[in-house]
C-alpha positions, 0 to 999 in steps of 0.5 A: 505525454513526454518524461518532463510531463510525467515527472511534473503530474506525478510530482504535483500529485503527491503535493495535491494529497497533501493540500488539505492538512494543517502544519501540524498534520505533516509531522505526526508519527502516531506508529511506527508503520505510519510515516509523517507526510513531511517525510513522504514528500522529502523521501520522494525527492530524495530518491530522484536527487540520489539516483538520478541527479547526483550521479548522472548531472555533472553540475548538480549540487545537493540541496543539503548534505544532511538530507541523506541521512534524514531522508534515506529509508532502508538503503543500506548501500547508501548509508546511514539514516534516521531509524524508521520509529524516529521519523516524527521527531524530526521537527527540522527540516520543517514543511517549508523547507521540505517544500523548498527541497522539492522545488529546488530538485524538481527544477533540476530534474526538468532541466536533466529530462531535456537531456539525452537519456539512455535506456538504463537510466530511463529504466530507472527513472521509471522506477522512480516514478512508480516509487512516488505512486507507492508513496502516494498511496502510503501518503493518503493511508498515513493520513487517514491513520493520524486523523483518524487516531485523533480523538476529535476525529477531524475529516481529511477534507469536506469535499473528499469522500472515501469511493463507495464500493457498493457491491453487486450480489457475490457469485462464485465462479469456478476456475478449472484444474489446470497448468497456469502461467503466472507473473508479468509477461509485457513491455512495459514496467512492472517491479522486479517481485513480478517476474519471472513468469512461470507455470503453476498447477491449480487444483478446480477451485471457486472464488467469490465474484465480489469482496466481503461487505461491511454487513457479511463482516458485522454478523460475524462480529455479533456471532462472536467472532472475536471471542471464539479462539476457533476461527484463529490462528494461534498467533492471531488469537493472541494478537486479539487478545493482546491487543483487545481487538473486537472490530476492524480497525477504525470501527467504533460502537457509538450509542449502540450503532456502529460507526466508522471513521473515513477520510470525510469523518465519523458515518454509520457503517454502510452495510452494503461496502466492501469491508476494510482495514482488516489483518490478514489474522481477521481475513483467515478468522472470517473465512474460517467462520464461513467454512471457506478460505482465502485465495492463493495469489495464483488463484487470484491472478488466474481468476482476476479477470473475472473478479471485481477488484481495484477498491481494496488490497486482498489478502491472500493464503500466500507467503511473500516469496520469490519467484523461480529465477528471481535475481536483485538487481545491483546495488542500492536498487537491488534493496528494493523488494528482494530482502523483504521476502520473509514474514509477509503475506502477498495482496493482490488488486489495488485500493481506492487510494492507489493512484490511477495507471498503477495497478494491474493483475500481476502486482504483489503488495506485502505486509506483515499479518497484522497490519491493517492501516492500509485500504485491505479487504476480504474475498472468499474461495473454497 
């Protein structure tokens, strides 16, 4: 597949995700962490316009001088921007305007990609592909939050079902004590936070082959997991009390039965499926209740080839920190990962919302401990 075909395939997938939406769904921002689908479509387009076309395509004319302010996310180098909490206030540009913007930039990009591309520019282009794939996952999870917090619980699509993850019987896998190499080692794309490859020492540990299921988590709830402070960090317990948390996100007790909202609408909890939409606080508390713990990101990476992974982002016990020798790239691209390496936890794996060919064992996702709108889950270790 050549560059034009790769570009078109990725761009079309973002729009395909949005096909089931009504126009009103594109503009909603219920909370700060969720961006309106319209904004995702515009921001990913802005990325190609700003970093590829404007500096490199001599005859390119920007679609709108105002869009840099509207669709810049967090790049201080690029200039002022609409603050994140106000993205839902943008009734203009309209949804139709955003799709016209995408078509305009796509046409220019397809012409540009038929010219000679330097190795340095190719590297930036591949980053743009992966950037849009990250936003495709955010699109799907943000759409779920938007619809899942609508009191009517509308399905995203009658034909789209969240992939079942029916776990086999879990077993503990023993990993021997030793020195292991961690981090990306290959010639294909990786994010800068996966570098540099380095050695770590691990004591012998055991890790579960499977993720924690809804049924297991329901036992935690029934045993007073959300009412016993002993299982929680102090910060996590404060979060439970302050927000009156009683179950995972999207769980609802209806007529005495636990149900959950999925992208196909409301349904009864399937006890065999892996629990999801869990915060780090909840993952830690569940592990504590079980007399176990969460794996570190290094333990996870070493054990990954023996694990059933890929349907839930898995919380680890590791803080999101740079690897030895990490260096930020110069300019705006250097703002991509490095400046977020504080007060966050690393998650490993992938989820049902992760685009095809966008996961690998060394991938490091990261979120603040209270967040759970992504497809997050729990794996136990000891």
